[in-house]
C-alpha positions in Angstrom: 0.0 0.0 0.0 1.3 3.5 -0.8 0.0 6.9 -0.2 -2.2 8.2 -3.0 -0.9 10.6 -5.5 -1.8 14.2 -4.9 -4.6 15.6 -7.0 -3.8 18.7 -9.2 -5.1 22.0 -7.8 -8.6 23.0 -8.7 -8.6 25.7 -11.4 -11.9 27.2 -12.9 -11.8 27.7 -16.7 -15.0 28.9 -18.0 -15.6 32.1 -16.1 -11.9 33.3 -16.2 -12.0 32.8 -20.0 -15.1 34.8 -20.4 -13.5 37.5 -18.2 -10.4 37.6 -20.5 -12.6 38.1 -23.6 -14.7 40.7 -21.9 -11.6 42.6 -20.9 -10.1 42.3 -24.4 -13.2 43.3 -26.4 -15.4 45.0 -23.9 -18.0 42.4 -24.6 -18.2 38.6 -25.3 -17.3 38.8 -29.0 -18.5 35.8 -30.9 -15.4 34.9 -32.8 -13.3 35.0 -29.5 -16.1 32.9 -27.8 -16.0 30.3 -30.7 -12.1 30.1 -30.4 -12.3 29.8 -26.7 -14.8 27.0 -27.1 -12.5 25.1 -29.4 -9.5 25.5 -27.3 -11.4 24.6 -23.9 -13.8 22.0 -25.3 -16.6 23.8 -23.5 -19.8 23.9 -25.9 -20.8 27.3 -27.1 -24.2 26.9 -25.8 -22.8 26.4 -22.2 -20.6 29.5 -22.6 -23.6 31.5 -23.6 -25.9 30.1 -20.8 -23.2 30.9 -18.1 -22.2 34.3 -19.6 -25.8 35.4 -19.9 -26.4 34.8 -16.2 -24.0 37.4 -14.8 -24.5 41.1 -15.2 -20.9 41.9 -15.9 -20.9 40.3 -19.2 -22.5 41.7 -22.2 -22.9 40.1 -25.8 -23.0 43.4 -27.8 -20.3 46.1 -28.3 -20.5 48.8 -25.7 -21.1 52.5 -26.4 -18.0 54.8 -26.4 -18.6 55.3 -22.7 -20.7 53.5 -20.2 -21.7 55.1 -16.9 -23.1 53.0 -14.0 -24.7 54.8 -11.3 -25.7 53.0 -8.0 -29.5 53.4 -7.3 -29.7 51.6 -3.9 -30.2 52.8 -0.4 -27.4 55.3 0.5 -26.8 56.3 -3.1 -30.6 56.7 -3.8 -30.8 58.9 -0.6 -28.0 61.1 -2.1 -30.0 61.7 -5.2 -28.5 59.0 -7.6 -31.8 58.4 -9.4 -32.0 62.1 -10.4 -28.5 61.8 -11.4 -29.4 59.0 -13.8 -32.2 61.1 -15.3 -29.8 64.1 -15.6 -27.2 62.1 -17.3 -29.5 60.4 -19.8 -30.6 64.0 -20.9 -27.2 65.2 -21.1 -26.0 62.3 -23.2 -28.6 61.0 -25.6 -26.0 59.2 -27.7 -22.5 57.8 -27.5 -22.8 57.3 -23.8 -24.8 54.3 -22.2 -26.3 55.5 -18.9 -27.4 52.7 -16.6 -28.7 52.2 -13.2 -26.7 49.5 -11.2 -27.0 47.6 -7.9 -24.9 48.5 -4.9 -21.1 49.2 -5.8 -20.0 48.9 -2.2 -19.1 52.6 -1.7 -22.2 53.6 0.4 -20.1 55.8 2.5 -19.2 58.1 -0.3 -22.6 58.3 -2.1 -23.5 58.4 -4.7 -21.3 56.0 -6.5 -20.7 55.7 -10.2 -18.4 53.7 -12.4 -17.2 54.8 -15.8 -16.0 52.4 -18.5 -14.6 53.3 -22.1 -14.7 51.1 -25.0 -11.3 49.4 -25.5 -10.2 50.1 -21.9 -10.5 47.1 -19.5 -10.0 49.3 -16.5 -13.0 51.0 -14.8 -13.0 54.4 -13.3 -14.9 54.8 -10.0 -16.3 58.2 -9.2 -17.5 58.7 -5.6 -19.6 61.5 -4.1 -19.4 63.6 -7.3 -22.0 66.1 -8.2 -24.0 65.8 -11.5 -22.1 68.6 -13.1 -18.7 66.8 -12.1 -19.9 63.5 -13.5 -20.9 65.2 -16.7 -17.5 67.0 -16.9 -15.5 63.7 -16.4 -17.6 61.8 -19.0 -17.0 64.7 -21.6 -13.4 64.7 -21.0 -13.2 61.0 -21.4 -15.1 61.2 -24.7 -12.2 63.5 -25.8 -9.5 61.2 -24.7 -8.7 63.1 -21.5 -8.1 60.7 -18.5 -9.5 61.8 -15.3 -8.4 60.7 -11.9 -10.4 58.0 -10.2 -11.6 58.1 -6.6 -9.4 55.5 -4.9 -10.8 53.4 -2.0 -7.5 54.0 -0.2 -8.6 57.7 0.2 -12.0 56.7 1.7 -13.0 56.9 5.4 -11.5 54.2 7.7 -8.2 54.0 9.4 -6.6 50.6 9.9 -4.4 52.0 12.8 -7.6 52.4 14.8 -8.5 48.8 14.3 -7.7 46.4 17.1 -8.1 43.4 14.7 -4.6 43.4 13.5 -2.2 41.6 16.1 0.8 43.0 14.2 -0.3 46.5 15.0 0.6 47.9 11.6 3.9 46.2 11.3 4.6 43.8 8.4 3.1 40.4 9.1 5.6 37.5 9.7 2.6 35.1 9.7 3.2 34.3 13.4 -0.1 32.4 13.4 0.8 30.1 10.7 4.1 29.3 12.4 2.4 28.7 15.8 -0.1 26.3 14.0 2.7 24.6 12.2 4.7 24.2 15.4 1.6 22.6 17.2 1.2 20.1 14.3 4.9 19.2 14.1 5.0 18.8 17.9 2.2 16.3 17.7 3.9 14.4 14.8 7.0 14.2 16.9 5.1 12.7 19.8 3.3 10.4 17.4 6.4 9.2 15.7 7.8 8.1 19.1 4.7 6.2 19.9 4.4 4.6 16.4 8.2 3.6 16.6 7.5 1.7 19.9 4.1 0.3 18.8 5.1 -0.9 15.3 8.8 -1.3 15.9 9.7 1.2 13.1 13.2 1.9 12.0 14.7 5.4 11.4 13.9 5.3 7.6 10.3 4.3 8.4 10.0 7.0 11.1 11.1 9.5 8.7 8.5 8.1 6.2 5.8 8.6 8.7 6.8 12.1 9.6 6.8 13.2 6.0 3.5 11.5 5.1 1.7 12.9 8.0 2.3 16.4 6.7 0.7 15.5 3.4 3.3 14.7 0.7 6.2 12.5 1.1 9.5 13.6 -0.7 10.7 10.0 -0.6 10.9 8.0 -3.7 10.3 4.6 -2.2 6.7 3.1 -1.9 5.4 3.5 1.5 5.1 0.4 3.6 1.8 -0.8 4.7 2.6 -0.5 8.3 3.5 3.2 7.9 0.5 3.9 5.9 -1.5 2.5 8.7 0.1 4.6 11.3 -0.2 7.7 9.1 -3.9 7.2 8.7 -4.4 6.8 12.5 -2.7 10.2 13.0 -4.4 12.0 10.1 -7.9 10.8 11.3 -7.3 11.1 15.2 -8.1 7.5 15.7 -6.9 4.2 17.3 -3.5 4.6 19.1 -3.0 8.2 17.6 -6.2 9.6 19.2 -5.9 12.5 21.6 -5.3 16.3 21.5 -1.5 15.9 21.7 -1.5 13.5 18.8 -3.9 13.4 15.9 -6.3 15.8 17.6 -3.8 18.6 17.8 -6.1 20.9 15.8 -8.7 20.9 18.8 -6.5 23.4 20.7 -7.0 26.0 17.9 -10.6 25.3 17.7 -10.9 25.7 21.4 -9.6 29.3 21.0 -12.2 30.1 18.5 -14.8 28.6 20.8 -13.5 30.6 23.8 -13.8 33.8 21.7 -17.3 32.7 20.5 -16.1 33.6 17.0 -19.2 33.3 14.7 -19.8 33.9 10.9 -20.0 37.5 10.3 -22.0 37.1 7.2 -25.4 36.9 9.0 -26.2 33.4 10.0 -23.8 33.5 13.1 -22.7 29.8 13.0 -19.8 29.0 15.2 -16.6 29.1 13.3 -15.1 26.1 15.0 -18.3 24.1 14.2 -17.7 24.7 10.4 -14.0 24.1 10.6 -14.5 20.9 12.5 -17.2 19.6 10.1 -14.7 20.1 7.1 -11.9 18.5 9.0 -14.0 15.5 9.9 -15.3 15.1 6.3 -11.7 15.1 4.9 -10.9 12.5 7.6 -13.7 10.3 6.4 -12.4 10.6 2.8 -9.1 9.4 4.1 -10.5 6.4 5.8 -12.6 5.5 2.6 -9.5 6.2 0.4 -11.5 8.5 -1.8 -10.6 12.0 -3.0 -9.2 13.7 0.1 -9.0 17.3 -1.2 -10.9 20.0 0.6 -11.2 23.8 0.1 -11.2 27.0 2.2 -13.2 29.8 0.6 -13.4 33.5 1.7 -16.7 35.1 0.8 -15.8 38.6 -0.3 -18.7 39.2 -2.6 -20.2 41.8 -0.4 -23.0 43.0 -2.5 -25.8 43.8 0.0 -26.7 47.4 -0.2 -25.3 49.3 2.8 -22.4 46.8 3.4 -18.9 47.7 2.7 -16.8 46.6 5.6 -15.2 43.9 3.8 -13.9 46.4 1.3 -11.9 48.0 4.0 -10.5 44.7 5.4 -9.4 43.3 2.0 -7.7 46.5 1.2 -6.1 47.6 4.4 -5.4 44.3 6.1 -5.1 41.5 3.4 -2.4 39.8 5.3 -5.0 38.8 8.0 -7.2 37.1 5.4 -4.4 35.2 3.7 -3.1 34.0 7.1 -6.5 32.9 8.2 -6.9 30.8 5.0 -3.6 29.2 5.7 -4.6 28.5 9.3 -7.9 27.0 8.2 -6.2 24.8 5.8 -3.9 23.5 8.5 -6.7 22.9 10.9 -8.9 21.1 8.4 -6.3 19.4 6.1 -7.8 21.3 3.2 -5.7 21.3 0.0 -6.4 24.7 -1.4 -7.6 28.3 -0.6 -9.6 30.9 -2.5 -10.6 34.5 -1.8 -13.7 35.3 -3.8 -13.9 39.0 -4.4 -16.4 40.9 -6.4 -15.1 42.4 -9.6 -15.9 46.0 -8.6 -13.1 45.8 -5.7 -10.2 46.3 -8.1 -7.9 47.6 -5.6 -8.9 44.9 -3.2 -8.1 42.3 -5.8 -4.7 43.7 -6.4 -3.9 44.1 -2.7 -4.9 40.4 -2.0 -2.9 39.0 -5.0 0.1 41.0 -3.8 -0.1 39.6 -0.3 -0.6 36.0 -1.5 2.6 36.5 -3.6 4.3 37.8 -0.5 3.3 34.9 1.6 4.5 32.5 -1.2 8.0 34.0 -1.0 7.9 33.4 2.8 7.0 29.8 2.1 3.6 30.1 3.7 1.4 28.9 0.8 1.7 28.0 -2.9 3.1 25.0 -4.9 6.1 24.9 -2.6 5.0 26.0 0.8 8.1 25.1 2.6 6.9 26.2 6.1 3.8 24.0 5.7 5.8 21.1 4.2 3.2 20.5 1.6 1.7 22.4 -1.4 -1.2 24.8 -0.5 -2.1 27.1 -3.3 -4.1 30.3 -2.4 -5.6 32.4 -5.1 -8.1 35.1 -5.8 -11.3 34.4 -7.7 -12.8 37.3 -9.2 -16.6 37.2 -9.2 -18.5 38.1 -12.4 -21.1 39.9 -10.5 -24.5 39.4 -9.1 -25.9 39.8 -5.5 -27.0 36.3 -5.5 -23.4 35.0 -5.5 -23.1 36.3 -1.8 -25.2 33.3 -1.0 -22.6 30.7 -0.2 -23.8 27.7 -2.5 -24.5 30.2 -5.4 -20.8 31.4 -4.9 -19.7 27.8 -5.1 -21.7 27.2 -8.3 -19.9 30.3 -9.8 -16.6 28.9 -8.8 -17.6 25.7 -10.4 -18.0 27.5 -13.9 -21.9 27.3 -13.7 -24.5 29.9 -13.4 -24.6 31.3 -9.9 -27.9 29.8 -8.7 -28.2 28.5 -5.1 -28.3 24.8 -4.5 -31.1 22.9 -2.7 -29.7 21.7 0.6 -28.8 19.3 2.1 -26.1 18.3 1.6 -24.3 21.1 3.1 -21.1 22.6 1.6 -19.0 21.4 4.6 -19.3 17.8 3.1 -20.2 18.6 -0.5 -19.0 22.0 -1.7 -16.6 22.8 -4.4 -16.0 19.9 -6.8 -18.5 18.0 -4.4 -15.8 18.0 -1.8 -15.5 19.5 1.8 -15.5 23.3 1.7 -15.7 25.9 4.3 -17.2 29.2 3.2 -17.1 32.1 5.5 -17.2 35.9 5.5 -14.1 38.0 5.1 -14.3 39.5 8.7 -14.7 36.0 10.1 -11.4 35.0 8.7 -9.8 38.3 9.5 -10.3 37.8 13.2 -8.6 34.3 13.3 -5.1 35.4 13.6 -5.8 37.8 16.4 -7.8 35.1 18.4 -5.2 32.4 17.8 -2.2 34.6 18.6 -3.7 36.5 21.6 -6.2 33.8 22.8 -10.1 33.5 22.6 -10.4 34.8 26.2 -8.6 38.0 25.2 -10.9 38.5 22.2 -13.9 37.8 24.2 -12.8 40.4 26.8 -13.0 43.1 24.0 -16.7 43.2 24.2 -18.9 45.3 26.7 -22.1 44.9 28.7 -21.5 41.3 29.1 -21.1 40.4 25.4 -17.9 38.9 23.7 -15.5 40.3 21.2 -15.5 43.1 18.5 -17.1 43.4 15.2 -17.0 45.6 12.2 -20.0 47.7 10.9 -20.6 49.8 7.9 -22.9 52.6 8.5 -24.4 54.9 5.9 -27.3 57.0 5.1 -28.2 60.2 7.1 -25.3 60.2 9.4 -22.6 62.9 9.6 -19.6 60.6 9.2 -20.6 57.3 7.4 -17.9 54.8 7.2 -16.5 51.5 8.6 -16.2 51.2 12.3 -14.8 48.4 14.6 -16.7 48.4 17.7 -17.0 46.3 20.9 -19.8 43.8 20.7 -22.6 45.1 23.0 -22.0 48.8 22.5 -25.4 50.6 22.3 -26.6 51.7 18.8 -26.8 55.2 20.2 -23.0 55.5 20.7 -22.3 54.4 17.1 -24.7 56.9 15.6 -24.0 59.9 17.9 -20.6 59.0 19.4 -17.9 61.5 18.6 -15.5 58.6 17.8 -18.0 57.2 15.3 -20.7 58.8 13.2 -21.0 62.0 15.2 -24.9 62.2 14.9 -27.4 62.6 12.2 -27.2 65.3 9.5 -28.7 68.6 10.1 -29.2 67.4 13.7 -32.6 65.8 12.8 -34.3 63.1 14.8 -33.9 59.5 13.5 -37.0 58.2 11.8 -36.0 54.8 10.8 -33.1 52.3 10.9 -32.2 49.4 8.6 -30.2 46.8 10.7 -29.1 44.7 7.8 -29.3 46.5 4.4 -32.9 45.8 2.8 -32.8 42.1 4.1 -33.6 43.4 7.7 -36.3 45.7 6.7 -36.9 49.0 8.4 -37.3 49.6 12.1 -38.9 52.7 13.7 -37.0 54.8 16.2 -39.2 53.4 19.0 -40.9 50.1 19.2 -44.4 50.3 20.7 -47.4 48.1 21.2 -48.6 46.7 17.8 -45.5 48.4 16.2 -42.6 45.9 16.9 -42.6 45.7 20.6 -42.2 42.1 21.7 -45.2 40.4 23.2 -45.2 40.5 27.1 -41.7 42.4 26.9 -41.7 43.3 30.6 -41.0 39.6 31.2 -38.5 39.2 28.2 -35.1 38.2 29.8 -33.1 40.1 27.3 -35.0 43.2 27.9 -35.1 43.0 31.7 -31.2 42.5 31.5 -30.8 45.5 29.0 -33.0 47.7 31.1 -31.0 47.0 34.3 -27.6 47.8 32.4 -28.9 51.1 31.2 -31.0 52.2 34.1 -34.2 52.0 32.0 -37.6 51.4 33.6 -38.4 47.7 32.8 -42.1 48.5 32.6 -41.6 51.2 30.0 -44.3 50.9 27.3 -41.8 51.3 24.4 -38.2 50.4 23.5 -35.9 53.0 22.0 -33.8 51.2 19.4 -31.0 53.4 20.1 -30.8 51.6 23.4 -30.4 48.3 21.7 -26.8 46.8 22.1 -25.0 45.8 18.9 -25.2 42.1 19.3 -26.9 39.4 17.1 -28.5 37.5 20.0 -30.0 40.6 21.6 -31.5 41.8 18.3 -32.9 38.3 17.7 -34.6 38.7 21.1 -35.9 42.2 21.0 -36.0 43.3 17.3 -39.1 42.5 15.3 -37.1 41.5 12.3 -34.5 39.6 14.5 -31.8 40.9 12.0 -28.3 42.5 12.8 -26.1 42.5 9.7 -23.0 44.3 8.8 -24.7 47.1 6.8 -26.6 49.7 9.0 -28.5 52.4 7.2 -30.0 55.5 9.1 -32.9 57.5 8.0 -33.7 60.9 9.3 -37.0 62.5 9.9 -38.5 63.5 6.7 -37.7 60.5 4.6 -40.4 58.7 3.0 -40.2 55.0 3.9 -42.7 53.9 1.3 -40.2 55.2 -1.3 -37.4 53.5 0.4 -39.4 50.1 0.5 -40.1 50.4 -3.3 -36.4 50.8 -4.1 -35.4 47.9 -1.9 -38.1 45.7 -3.6 -36.7 46.8 -6.9 -33.3 45.6 -5.7 -34.6 42.3 -5.0 -36.5 42.0 -8.2 -33.4 43.0 -10.2 -30.9 40.6 -8.4 -33.3 37.5 -8.1 -31.5 34.7 -9.9 -35.0 33.4 -11.1 -34.3 29.9 -10.2 -37.4 29.5 -8.0 -40.8 30.7 -8.7 -41.7 32.3 -5.3 -38.7 34.7 -5.5 -38.8 35.4 -9.1 -42.5 36.2 -9.4 -43.1 37.3 -5.8 -40.3 40.0 -6.0 -41.9 41.3 -9.2 -45.5 41.4 -7.8 -44.3 43.1 -4.6 -42.5 45.6 -6.7 -45.5 46.3 -8.8 -47.6 46.7 -5.6 -45.2 49.3 -4.0 -45.0 51.1 -7.4 -48.8 51.3 -7.6 -48.9 52.6 -4.1 -46.4 55.3 -4.7 -48.2 56.4 -7.9 -51.3 57.0 -6.0 -53.2 54.1 -7.9 -54.5 52.5 -4.8 -57.5 53.6 -2.7 -57.8 53.1 1.0 -60.6 50.5 0.8 -58.8 48.3 -1.7 -55.6 48.5 0.3 -57.5 47.6 3.6 -59.8 44.9 2.3 -58.1 43.3 -0.6 -54.3 44.1 -0.7 -53.5 43.7 2.9 -54.8 40.1 3.2 -53.3 39.2 -0.2 -50.0 40.7 0.8 -50.0 38.6 4.1 -50.5 35.3 2.1 -47.9 36.1 -0.6 -45.2 37.3 1.7 -45.6 34.2 3.7 -45.4 32.0 0.7 -42.4 33.7 -0.5 -40.6 33.2 2.9 -41.7 29.6 3.2 -40.9 28.3 -0.3 -37.9 30.2 -1.6 -34.7 28.2 -2.0 -32.2 30.7 -0.5 -31.9 33.7 1.8 -32.6 36.2 -1.0 -36.1 35.2 -1.5 -36.8 34.9 2.2 -35.6 38.6 2.5 -37.9 39.9 -0.1 -40.9 40.5 2.2 -38.9 42.5 4.8 -39.1 46.0 3.3 -42.7 45.8 2.4 -43.8 44.0 5.7 -41.9 46.6 7.9 -43.2 49.5 5.9 -46.9 48.5 6.7 -46.2 47.5 10.2 -44.2 50.4 11.4 -44.8 53.4 9.0 -48.7 53.5 8.3 -48.4 57.3 7.9 -46.1 57.0 4.9 -48.4 54.4 3.5 -51.4 56.7 4.1 -49.8 59.6 2.2 -49.9 57.7 -1.0 -53.5 56.2 -0.9 -55.8 57.9 -2.9 -58.8 58.3 -0.6 -58.9 61.2 1.9 -59.8 58.7 4.7 -56.6 56.7 4.1 -55.0 57.1 7.4 -58.0 56.1 9.4 -58.5 53.0 7.2 -55.1 51.4 7.7 -55.2 48.4 9.7 -53.5 48.3 13.0 -52.4 44.7 12.7 -49.0 43.6 11.2 -48.9 42.5 7.7 
């Protein structure tokens, strides 16, 4: 028996090929597509089917210039929809003016992207006036290059972030070295036991040591007794079972558990659980002598409107993400790592690729990762676009050279992910905290929280605040401090009162400034343990008939207990008094309609139906009686059907904007109903 030959690294072919053609010609030129089809052996029908799914690709030649203007949330609040109309009037020909979903620059709204025919590079224009945009476009048409707005000049200061254990100094990958030392120490202990148990000679002991790492450099065929010993260590079984032997990785997982590190993408699943599931799936493959590869994937798609924290982490602290990918590979036994980044994040892509190259020179990853003792390639996968690819199974489908449509589950990705092999997919921030926790301990990270909560977290906040941006805050800090604190947002523009708050982009709906009976207040809230504890911490009367959302602490479990939408994501949007929440709901519904992948009927048709309903409301086409007696009951049934039967989280998020509008902002609905008695006719019950 001998150790199985290593499988070659996985490399997608179809999507990178389409991206090369798009960069070269500005569109998917037919002749180039046919040539690529011949060279790759991929049928043209499949190239067209996949290419037509992603919004980044186009099949017709572009205009001389194309300007994309974000139309979502913060950018819409900054007037981007009027900007679109003004630019269309200013450029009736030679320029294609298009609205686009979130560009990830909500803190510098409104955001626009200019591309010229024949130039593969895009120019990002952030916070520009309509006149400035028009001037840049006219100059570009004449061949004059204008300076783009770099993300490096945006808000955010890495020096203020505690997440970096290297404190701004060049990373020496101390976390990887510490993990390798733990692994090698366990191998040394195991080799001593194996030598005694199986009476191994010096050559066999060296063979055992090299094979446990992953790839033997010896030319001779492994002996069966050595292979058996190696398998026991690699699977933490039999004589090699234990935390000082085959179970060495448990010490690392224990630190993540002590810090209560959870997924920062919304679900909040413990990181240790996901890593352990992937590790155990790879161990099972070893026992069965099947394909033992596994993958570590960073989800840097970040396309949710209002969310842009990962943009800063990828750009300012790429060494943390690369190091975490390597640590995760050591813990799980995975064979390869990927950092999946949306194509709009050009500077972030360059930063991560540069850091990967640096890590390779240090021997931390790559085909010859000398520090690891085995190959472990890490690369950047550039997303071809689409909000749906933020859903982890759709992301894996895109990486598999298929249309980015979510999978029906089970099985889960931890056992059947990329190439149908064990795969961990987690958010950028989740990975970024791993080096800090491993180097400084989970207890230290947990101690960074306040009000009894653990750790720290990044939030991106935009909308009607004076200083929108990315902030690292202690878990448990009250929302009031983030919005009004001088170290954070510094208050609401024009010192207006806050009217509404989106706790998770459009997917968390809109919350009113105060939760009251019939309008978001939890049932029997005076006996709610989370409320009782919160009230005690902040000196609030526990019998108060309302909850001020500014008093809520920034912690997922607390929001799940007290917030009517139970959501707390990374993208927070603030709305000042005077905003029309019916208008905001319509634009959020349009986002979901535009970004639905169309795979499942409830989401595809439901998002369109809800958008049409909201549009009719804003157009004054609905009278109060019809709204109350016909549309409210229909809406309740339709929204429930969408939630219960959609395949993925996008479909389940579709109802949130409209449902919260009806539940918490009846005066904004009434303003658009055609009957004069509209306000009195609105039902008090939640939709």
